N, C-alpha and C positions, 0 to 999 in steps of 0.2 A: 150499310151503304145508303147515302142520301141521294135520291133521284130528283133532279130539278127539271122544270119544264118552263119554256117561254115560247112566245109566238110573235110573228111579225110578217110584214110584207117583204122587208129587206130589199126594196127597190133602190137602186143607186146607193149601194152599201157605203155607209159613211161612219165617222167616228162615234156618233151617237149609238149606232148599232153595235159597234165594237165594245163600247163602254158597257152596255147592257149585258152582252155575252160574257165579258170579262168578270163583271161584278157578280153575275149569276153563278158562274163557275167557281168563284171564290167561296160560295156558300153551299156547294153540293159536290158529290163525288162523280156524278154522271149527269150530263146536261143534254136533254132532248129539246130540239128546237123545231117548232111547227112553222112551216113556211106557207103563207096564204096562197091559194091558187089564183090564177088570173081571173077566173070566174067570180071568186069571192070578192076580190078587190073591185071588180066592176060592179057587182051587185051592192056592195056596202059603201064604197067610196065614189062610185060613179066615174071611175077613170081606169084606163088600161095601164098596167105597169109598163115602164120603159124597158126593163129587163124581163124577158120571158121567164115563166115559172121554173122550168128545168134549169136554166142558167142561174137563177137566184138560189135554187137548192144547191147547186154545185159550189157556188161561191160560199155559202153559209157552211156547207160541210167541210170546206178547206180551212176554216178557222180552227185554230188549235184548241180553243175553249169548248168546242162543240163535239160531243160524243156521238150523237145520232140526229138525223134530220127526218122529220115526218111531214106528210102533207096535212095542211089545215084547210079542209074543204068548207068549213063553216065556223062560226064564232062560238059554238057550243063547247065550252071548256070541260064540262062534266062528261059529255060524250067522248071527248078526246082522252080524258082520264080512263074511261072504260075501254077505249080502243087499244090502249097500250097494255102490253102483257103484265106489267107490274105497277101500273098507274104511276104516280109520282108523289113525293113528299112535300115539295115546295114548288109553287108557281110564281114566277118572276114577271113583273110588269113595271113600266116606268111610273115614277111618282106623279106624273101629270094625270094619271087615271085614279089616284087615291081619292076616295070620297064620292066618286061618281055612282049613280044608281046601278049601273051595270056591274061594277066591281063590288059594291056592297052586296049585291045578289050572289055573286061568286063566292064572297066570304061566307055567306049563309049556307050555300050549297056544299062547300068544301069543309066547313068546320066539323061536321059529324064524321067525315072521313079522315080527320087528322091532318089535312093538307094545310100548310101554312102559305098564305099569300104574302109575298115579300115585295114591297114597293122600293124600287131602286131609283137613285137620283137621275132625273131627266137631264140630258145634255142640252142646255139652252143654246139657241142660236143656229141650230142645224136640224134639218129634217128633209125628207125626200120631197115634201111640198115646197120648201124653200129652194132646193136644188132645181126642181121643175120650173119654178118661176124665174130663176136665174137664167135657165136655158132659153127662156122666151125673150130675154132682153138683149 
């Protein structure tokens, strides 16, 4: 069984979120999704999510591609791996992160564990930030 893992804020759930989850599930048997806490979003992105954490978790857990939802209290993916009972075999992220210093570091950390980092196509033209700016107009 191939266990997959991906994370996100999933604020104002949109087609880009669905595309990532669908594409990830196509490459694993069991997909675990980490949903960022409100505190993490505020600390890292300096904004409060529109949809509260508990509701974002409920929305993500209702998606048929998702087998389990876990809390993402920080951006430490290695700690997340160790928090899960069986870790994961593949970690999925949007292609917009490929080549970034942060994800190069994750590739180095996970290589000895046999975890494959899979960069999935980013859905252009949609993001929660775009939706947020549209709400202001």
